[in-house]
C-alpha positions as CSV (number, residue, x, y, z in Angstrom):
1,M,6.6,-7.8,5.0
2,S,10.4,-7.7,5.4
3,T,12.7,-9.7,3.2
4,T,13.7,-12.0,6.0
5,S,10.2,-12.8,7.1
6,H,9.1,-13.3,3.5
7,R,12.0,-15.8,2.9
8,A,11.0,-17.7,6.0
9,A,7.4,-17.8,4.7
10,T,8.4,-19.0,1.2
11,G,10.9,-21.6,2.4
12,L,13.2,-20.9,-0.6
13,R,17.0,-20.7,-0.6
14,P,19.4,-18.3,-2.4
15,V,21.0,-20.2,-5.2
16,L,21.9,-18.0,-8.2
17,T,25.3,-16.3,-8.2
18,F,26.5,-13.3,-10.4
19,R,27.6,-15.7,-13.1
20,D,24.3,-17.5,-13.0
21,L,22.5,-14.2,-13.3
22,V,24.4,-13.1,-16.4
23,I,23.6,-16.4,-18.0
24,F,19.9,-16.1,-16.9
25,Y,19.6,-12.7,-18.5
26,V,21.3,-13.7,-21.7
27,V,19.1,-16.8,-22.0
28,A,15.9,-14.8,-21.0
29,V,16.5,-11.8,-23.3
30,F,18.8,-12.6,-26.2
31,G,17.0,-14.5,-28.9
32,L,17.7,-15.2,-32.6
33,R,14.1,-15.9,-33.8
34,L,13.2,-12.3,-34.5
35,I,16.5,-11.0,-35.8
36,P,15.8,-11.9,-39.4
37,F,12.6,-9.9,-39.2
38,A,14.5,-6.9,-37.9
39,A,17.4,-7.3,-40.5
40,S,14.9,-7.4,-43.3
41,I,14.6,-3.6,-43.0
42,G,18.1,-3.2,-44.3
43,P,21.2,-1.3,-42.9
44,G,18.9,1.3,-41.3
45,I,18.2,-1.3,-38.6
46,V,21.4,-0.4,-36.8
47,A,20.1,3.1,-35.9
48,F,16.8,1.5,-34.7
49,W,18.8,-0.9,-32.5
50,V,20.6,2.0,-30.9
51,V,17.3,3.9,-30.3
52,A,15.8,0.7,-28.8
53,F,18.8,0.3,-26.5
54,L,18.8,3.9,-25.3
55,G,15.0,4.3,-25.2
56,Y,14.0,1.0,-23.7
57,C,16.9,-1.2,-22.6
58,V,18.6,1.5,-20.5
59,P,15.5,2.7,-18.7
60,L,14.4,-0.9,-18.1
61,A,17.8,-1.9,-16.7
62,L,18.0,1.1,-14.4
63,T,14.4,0.6,-13.2
64,V,15.0,-3.1,-12.4
65,A,18.4,-2.4,-10.7
66,T,16.8,0.3,-8.5
67,L,13.7,-1.6,-7.5
68,S,15.6,-4.9,-7.0
69,S,18.0,-3.1,-4.8
70,R,15.3,-1.5,-2.7
71,F,12.7,-4.3,-2.6
72,P,14.5,-7.7,-3.2
73,E,11.6,-9.9,-2.2
74,E,10.4,-13.0,-4.1
75,G,7.9,-11.9,-6.7
76,G,9.8,-8.9,-8.1
77,I,7.4,-7.0,-10.4
78,Y,4.3,-8.1,-8.4
79,V,5.8,-6.9,-5.1
80,W,6.8,-3.5,-6.7
81,S,3.5,-2.8,-8.2
82,K,1.6,-3.9,-5.1
83,R,3.8,-1.5,-2.9
84,A,3.2,1.3,-5.3
85,F,-0.5,1.1,-6.1
86,G,-2.1,-1.5,-3.9
87,D,-3.2,-5.1,-4.1
88,F,-5.4,-4.9,-7.2
89,H,-2.6,-3.4,-9.3
90,G,-0.2,-5.9,-7.9
91,F,-2.4,-8.8,-8.7
92,M,-3.2,-7.6,-12.3
93,T,0.5,-6.9,-12.9
94,A,1.3,-10.5,-11.8
95,W,-1.6,-11.9,-13.8
96,T,-0.8,-10.2,-17.1
97,Y,2.9,-11.0,-16.7
98,W,2.1,-14.6,-15.9
99,S,-0.5,-15.0,-18.6
100,A,1.6,-13.4,-21.3
101,N,3.8,-16.5,-21.1
102,F,0.8,-18.6,-22.0
103,V,1.2,-17.2,-25.5
104,F,5.0,-16.7,-25.3
105,F,5.7,-20.4,-24.8
106,P,3.7,-21.5,-27.8
107,G,5.4,-18.9,-29.9
108,I,9.0,-19.9,-29.0
109,L,8.1,-23.6,-29.0
110,F,6.5,-23.5,-32.4
111,F,9.7,-21.8,-33.6
112,A,11.8,-24.5,-32.0
113,A,9.7,-27.2,-33.6
114,S,10.0,-25.6,-37.0
115,Q,13.8,-25.4,-36.6
116,S,14.0,-29.0,-35.5
117,A,12.6,-29.9,-38.9
118,F,15.8,-28.6,-40.5
119,V,18.1,-30.8,-38.2
120,L,17.7,-33.8,-40.5
121,P,17.9,-33.6,-44.3
122,G,14.6,-34.1,-46.1
123,T,12.3,-33.2,-43.2
124,A,11.9,-29.4,-43.8
125,E,8.3,-29.8,-44.8
126,L,7.5,-30.6,-41.1
127,S,8.1,-26.9,-40.3
128,E,4.6,-26.1,-41.6
129,D,2.9,-29.3,-40.3
130,R,0.5,-28.4,-37.5
131,T,0.4,-31.9,-35.9
132,Y,4.2,-31.9,-35.7
133,L,4.4,-28.4,-34.2
134,I,1.8,-29.3,-31.5
135,G,3.3,-32.7,-30.5
136,W,6.8,-31.4,-30.3
137,S,5.8,-28.3,-28.3
138,V,3.8,-30.4,-25.8
139,A,6.7,-32.8,-25.2
140,A,9.1,-29.9,-24.8
141,I,7.0,-28.0,-22.2
142,A,6.5,-31.2,-20.2
143,A,10.2,-31.7,-20.0
144,V,10.7,-28.0,-18.9
145,T,8.1,-28.4,-16.2
146,L,9.8,-31.4,-14.7
147,L,13.2,-29.7,-14.8
148,N,11.9,-26.7,-13.0
149,I,10.2,-28.8,-10.3
150,R,13.6,-30.2,-9.6
151,G,14.8,-26.7,-8.9
152,L,17.1,-23.9,-10.0
153,R,20.2,-25.7,-8.8
154,A,19.4,-28.5,-11.2
155,A,18.4,-26.2,-14.0
156,T,21.5,-23.9,-14.0
157,W,23.6,-26.4,-15.9
158,F,21.0,-26.5,-18.6
159,H,20.8,-22.7,-18.7
160,A,24.5,-22.5,-19.2
161,L,24.4,-25.1,-22.0
162,S,21.6,-23.1,-23.6
163,A,23.6,-19.9,-23.4
164,A,26.5,-21.6,-25.1
165,A,24.2,-23.0,-27.7
166,R,22.9,-19.6,-28.7
167,L,26.4,-18.2,-29.0
168,V,27.5,-21.0,-31.4
169,P,25.0,-20.3,-34.2
170,A,25.6,-16.6,-33.6
171,A,29.4,-17.1,-34.0
172,L,28.7,-19.3,-37.1
173,I,26.6,-16.5,-38.7
174,I,29.2,-13.9,-37.9
175,G,32.0,-16.0,-39.2
176,L,30.1,-16.8,-42.5
177,G,29.1,-13.2,-42.8
178,L,32.6,-11.8,-42.5
179,Y,34.1,-14.4,-44.8
180,A,31.4,-13.8,-47.4
181,L,31.8,-10.0,-47.2
182,V,35.6,-10.3,-47.8
183,R,35.4,-12.9,-50.6
184,Y,32.1,-12.3,-52.4
185,G,30.7,-9.0,-51.1
186,S,27.4,-8.3,-49.5
187,A,24.1,-9.8,-50.7
188,T,22.5,-6.5,-49.4
189,D,23.5,-3.1,-50.5
190,L,25.4,-1.6,-47.6
191,S,26.2,1.7,-49.2
192,M,26.1,4.7,-46.8
193,G,22.8,6.0,-48.4
194,N,21.0,2.9,-47.1
195,W,22.0,3.4,-43.4
196,A,19.7,6.2,-42.7
197,P,16.6,5.0,-40.7
198,S,13.2,5.6,-42.2
199,V,9.6,4.7,-41.2
200,A,7.9,4.1,-44.5
201,G,4.8,2.2,-43.5
202,I,3.0,0.0,-41.1
203,R,5.6,-2.8,-41.3
204,D,8.4,-0.4,-40.1
205,L,6.1,0.9,-37.3
206,F,5.5,-2.7,-36.1
207,L,9.3,-3.2,-36.2
208,L,9.8,-0.6,-33.5
209,S,7.6,-2.5,-31.1
210,T,9.4,-5.7,-31.9
211,L,12.8,-4.2,-31.2
212,A,11.7,-3.0,-27.8
213,Y,10.2,-6.4,-27.1
214,M,13.6,-8.0,-27.9
215,F,15.1,-6.2,-25.0
216,A,12.3,-7.1,-22.6
217,G,13.0,-9.6,-19.9
218,F,15.7,-7.9,-17.7
219,E,13.0,-7.8,-14.9
220,S,12.6,-11.6,-15.1
221,A,15.2,-12.7,-12.6
222,S,13.9,-10.4,-9.9
223,T,10.8,-12.6,-9.5
224,L,13.2,-15.0,-7.9
225,G,14.5,-12.3,-5.6
226,E,15.0,-14.5,-2.5
227,E,16.7,-17.2,-4.6
228,L,19.5,-14.7,-5.7
229,K,22.7,-14.4,-3.8
230,D,23.5,-10.8,-2.8
231,P,21.0,-9.3,-5.3
232,R,21.8,-5.6,-4.4
233,R,25.3,-6.1,-5.7
234,N,24.9,-8.8,-8.3
235,V,21.8,-7.7,-10.2
236,P,23.1,-4.3,-11.4
237,R,26.4,-5.8,-12.5
238,A,24.7,-8.6,-14.3
239,L,22.3,-6.2,-16.0
240,L,25.1,-4.1,-17.3
241,S,27.2,-7.0,-18.5
242,A,24.3,-8.8,-20.2
243,G,22.8,-5.6,-21.7
244,L,25.9,-4.5,-23.5
245,L,26.7,-8.0,-24.8
246,I,23.1,-8.5,-26.1
247,T,23.0,-5.1,-27.9
248,V,26.3,-5.7,-29.7
249,L,25.2,-9.2,-30.8
250,Y,21.9,-7.9,-32.1
251,I,23.7,-5.3,-34.3
252,V,26.4,-7.5,-35.6
253,L,24.1,-10.4,-36.3
254,S,21.7,-8.2,-38.2
255,L,24.5,-6.9,-40.4
256,C,25.9,-10.4,-41.0
257,L,22.5,-11.7,-42.0
258,M,22.2,-9.0,-44.6
259,V,25.6,-9.9,-46.0
260,L,24.6,-13.5,-46.4
261,V,21.0,-13.0,-47.6
262,P,19.3,-10.1,-49.4
263,A,17.3,-8.2,-46.7
264,T,14.1,-8.5,-48.7
265,E,14.4,-12.3,-48.6
266,L,14.7,-12.7,-44.9
267,T,11.7,-14.2,-43.1
268,G,10.6,-14.5,-39.5
269,L,10.0,-18.2,-39.3
270,E,12.9,-19.8,-41.2
271,G,15.3,-16.8,-41.6
272,F,18.2,-18.3,-39.7
273,A,18.1,-21.6,-41.5
274,D,17.9,-19.8,-44.8
275,A,20.8,-17.5,-43.9
276,V,23.1,-20.2,-42.7
277,G,22.3,-22.4,-45.7
278,A,22.8,-19.6,-48.2
279,G,26.0,-18.5,-46.6
280,A,27.4,-22.0,-46.4
281,A,26.4,-22.6,-50.0
282,R,28.4,-19.6,-51.2
283,L,31.5,-20.9,-49.4
284,G,31.3,-24.7,-49.9
285,G,28.4,-25.8,-52.0
286,A,25.2,-27.8,-51.3
287,R,26.8,-30.3,-49.0
288,L,28.3,-27.7,-46.6
289,S,25.0,-25.9,-46.7
290,V,23.0,-28.9,-45.5
291,L,25.5,-29.6,-42.7
292,A,25.6,-26.0,-41.5
293,T,21.9,-25.7,-41.6
294,S,21.4,-28.9,-39.6
295,F,24.0,-27.9,-37.0
296,S,22.7,-24.3,-36.5
297,S,19.1,-25.6,-36.3
298,A,20.1,-28.1,-33.6
299,M,21.7,-25.3,-31.6
300,L,18.7,-23.0,-32.0
301,V,16.4,-25.7,-30.6
302,L,18.6,-26.1,-27.5
303,M,18.7,-22.3,-27.2
304,I,14.9,-22.0,-27.2
305,L,14.4,-24.8,-24.7
306,G,16.8,-22.9,-22.4
307,S,14.7,-19.7,-22.9
308,A,11.5,-21.7,-22.1
309,S,13.2,-23.0,-18.9
310,V,14.3,-19.6,-17.5
311,W,11.0,-17.9,-18.3
312,F,9.2,-20.8,-16.8
313,A,11.2,-20.4,-13.6
314,A,10.5,-16.7,-13.4
315,T,6.8,-17.0,-14.3
316,A,6.0,-19.8,-11.9
317,R,7.1,-17.6,-8.9
318,L,4.3,-15.2,-9.5
319,P,1.3,-17.5,-8.8
320,F,3.4,-19.0,-6.0
321,V,3.8,-15.6,-4.2
322,V,0.2,-14.6,-5.0
323,G,-0.8,-17.9,-3.5
324,L,1.1,-17.0,-0.3
325,D,-0.9,-13.7,-0.2
326,R,-4.1,-15.8,-0.5
327,Y,-5.4,-14.1,-3.7
328,L,-5.0,-17.5,-5.3
329,P,-5.8,-20.7,-3.5
330,A,-3.2,-21.5,-0.8
331,V,-2.1,-24.6,-2.7
332,F,-0.2,-22.4,-5.2
333,G,2.1,-21.4,-2.3
334,R,3.2,-25.0,-1.5
335,V,6.9,-25.9,-1.7
336,H,8.1,-29.3,-2.7
337,P,9.3,-31.1,0.4
338,R,12.4,-32.4,-1.3
339,F,13.4,-30.0,-4.0
340,R,12.2,-26.8,-2.2
341,T,10.4,-25.5,-5.4
342,P,6.9,-24.1,-6.0
343,W,5.9,-27.4,-7.6
344,V,2.1,-26.8,-7.7
345,A,2.6,-23.4,-9.5
346,C,5.0,-25.2,-11.9
347,L,2.4,-27.9,-12.7
348,F,-0.3,-25.5,-13.2
349,L,1.8,-23.3,-15.5
350,G,2.8,-26.4,-17.5
351,G,-0.7,-27.6,-17.9
352,T,-2.1,-24.2,-18.9
353,T,0.7,-23.8,-21.5
354,I,-0.2,-27.1,-23.1
355,A,-3.8,-25.9,-23.4
356,F,-2.6,-22.7,-25.1
357,I,-0.4,-24.7,-27.4
358,F,-3.5,-26.4,-28.8
359,L,-5.5,-23.1,-28.9
360,S,-2.7,-21.3,-30.7
361,A,-2.7,-23.9,-33.4
362,F,-6.2,-23.2,-34.7
363,G,-6.7,-21.3,-37.9
364,G,-4.4,-20.6,-40.8
365,R,-0.9,-21.7,-41.9
366,A,1.9,-22.0,-39.4
367,S,3.4,-18.7,-40.5
368,Q,-0.1,-17.0,-40.0
369,I,-0.3,-18.5,-36.5
370,Y,3.2,-17.4,-35.7
371,N,2.5,-13.7,-36.6
372,I,-0.7,-13.7,-34.5
373,V,1.0,-15.3,-31.5
374,I,3.9,-12.8,-31.6
375,S,1.5,-9.8,-31.6
376,L,-0.6,-11.3,-28.8
377,E,2.4,-12.0,-26.6
378,I,3.8,-8.5,-27.1
379,V,0.5,-6.8,-26.2
380,I,-0.1,-8.8,-23.0
381,F,3.6,-8.7,-21.9
382,F,3.9,-4.9,-22.2
383,I,0.9,-4.3,-19.9
384,P,2.8,-5.3,-16.7
385,N,5.8,-3.3,-18.0
386,L,3.7,-0.2,-17.9
387,C,3.1,-0.9,-14.2
388,L,6.9,-1.5,-13.8
389,F,7.9,2.0,-14.9
390,A,5.0,3.6,-13.1
391,S,6.0,1.8,-9.9
392,L,9.5,3.3,-10.2
393,I,8.1,6.8,-10.3
394,K,5.5,6.2,-7.5
395,L,8.1,4.6,-5.1
396,H,10.7,7.4,-5.6
397,G,9.6,9.1,-2.4
398,V,10.0,6.0,-0.2
399,E,12.9,6.5,2.1
400,S,16.0,4.5,1.0
401,R,18.5,2.6,3.1
402,P,22.3,2.4,2.9
403,G,23.4,0.2,0.0
404,E,20.3,0.8,-2.1
405,I,20.5,2.1,-5.7
406,R,18.8,5.4,-6.6
407,I,18.3,6.8,-10.1
408,P,20.8,9.7,-10.7
409,G,19.2,13.1,-10.7
410,G,16.7,12.5,-8.0
411,R,13.1,13.2,-8.8
412,V,13.9,14.6,-12.2
413,G,16.1,11.7,-13.2
414,T,13.5,9.2,-12.0
415,L,10.7,10.9,-14.0
416,A,12.9,11.0,-17.1
417,I,13.9,7.3,-16.9
418,G,10.5,6.0,-15.8
419,G,8.7,8.3,-18.2
420,A,10.8,7.3,-21.2
421,G,10.3,3.6,-20.4
422,F,6.6,4.1,-19.9
423,L,6.2,6.0,-23.2
424,V,8.2,3.5,-25.3
425,T,6.2,0.7,-23.7
426,A,2.9,2.3,-24.4
427,V,3.7,3.1,-28.0
428,S,5.1,-0.4,-28.6
429,L,2.0,-1.9,-27.2
430,G,-0.2,0.2,-29.5
431,L,2.0,-0.7,-32.6
432,A,1.7,-4.4,-31.8
433,L,-2.0,-4.1,-32.4
434,I,-1.4,-3.2,-36.0
435,P,-1.4,-6.4,-38.2
436,G,2.0,-6.9,-40.0
437,E,2.5,-7.9,-43.6
438,G,2.7,-11.6,-42.6
439,V,-0.9,-11.5,-41.4
440,E,-3.1,-12.7,-44.3
441,D,-6.5,-12.7,-42.5
442,V,-6.9,-9.3,-40.8
443,A,-10.3,-10.3,-39.3
444,L,-8.7,-13.4,-37.7
445,F,-5.9,-11.3,-36.4
446,Y,-8.1,-8.7,-34.6
447,S,-10.6,-11.3,-33.3
448,S,-7.7,-13.4,-32.0
449,V,-5.6,-10.6,-30.4
450,L,-8.3,-8.3,-29.1
451,G,-10.7,-11.1,-28.1
452,S,-7.9,-12.9,-26.2
453,L,-6.8,-9.7,-24.5
454,A,-10.3,-8.8,-23.4
455,L,-10.8,-12.3,-22.0
456,N,-7.4,-12.2,-20.3
457,L,-8.2,-9.0,-18.4
458,A,-11.7,-10.2,-17.5
459,V,-10.4,-13.4,-16.1
460,G,-7.7,-11.5,-14.1
461,V,-10.3,-9.2,-12.6
462,G,-12.6,-12.1,-11.8
463,L,-9.8,-14.0,-10.1
464,Y,-8.8,-11.0,-8.0
465,L,-12.4,-10.4,-6.8
466,F,-12.8,-14.0,-6.0
467,G,-9.5,-14.0,-4.1
468,R,-10.4,-10.9,-2.2
469,R,-13.7,-12.4,-1.1
470,R,-11.9,-15.6,0.0
471,R,-9.4,-13.6,2.0
472,S,-12.2,-11.6,3.7
473,S,-14.0,-14.8,4.7
474,V,-10.8,-16.3,6.2
475,Q,-10.0,-13.1,8.1
């Protein structure tokens, strides 16, 4: 199906410009919630960031730029996998990418809810209160659902606000870190002997998969292929701009966190609130610490809501396009008559996410839930990324047209880029199956992650077989 005919079938309009794309990528990829976990390894994290950038971010960006240029249809990763390997692989790629967000949304919303507890003084204990986490997260995803039904044009202002909000706490931490370094010295030993990277145990191995995951998401905007203006020109430029900015921020923020707080004291759930509070206390005492923590927490909440919005927009397009292909009920392919958005797919994604918010809250403390959810979302999310890199290699031989991007080096270059991305993704997926130090109940971890993964794949296969039977009966 050509791009023109597909656009006519979807009824969608190109909306996002180059500026909107850069903002989209920054909001989708750049996050603060896992940086404290990364910084806790010490100064050696800088080398790991560089390896993650070269080993995963660069191959991912080149792959997305190439495939977006050659096949700019709505659906992105679903269309590419389907062209490369057929309908079943395309469906399972879309299903796992889509369903990964069922656990991704609870993860980021639980984090936002825990951070909101630090906005007002005296409410920090709510960050571990299960009822509060659930109620806050349900209200947030309901608001995100309604915003996305109104459409990308209405949501772009919120995405821009979220991008600005994530840069404010980043700038605050960088400023506090530099000032503290000059005036008081570093809370973490930054001597040259500590900069050498080392993998000393399972915790450091899990860190490698986490760093790769923190660069994941550059393929997200391509699911909105027909809603992008001039994608063949704008996608590569936006990928380069956003990729370099995000990498520099990850490195600088990791170092500044270590200056403010000893690396061994950084945590994954409350690390940024602790870091800002400790840094402000060193500069201006308890009162400044409370004010800085409240402000940065408010910015983090806005940041995460923006992330939820852009990922919701990207994810909802997959069941929409699969619905157009009749592997899901045709109702998923309906477009809102006024807002021109896939409103049925949005409603279904919102409702399913609410169900997973409740499921994710069973068992253990909030920090225990948080670690299990992170591992599960990494495992499921990396499965479609395996298909993404494999699709690049398989589609290399397809004849290109003028204006399309090709990987430098021809077949060898394509194998090198696609192979590197595939290998890093496969290793990261395997490492995510190892319980980290924050997991207290190993049996619960494995039963939750492996059981959910098996159920996820079984449901996907069942939906595909049912959809294929339905298509055959219609034809």
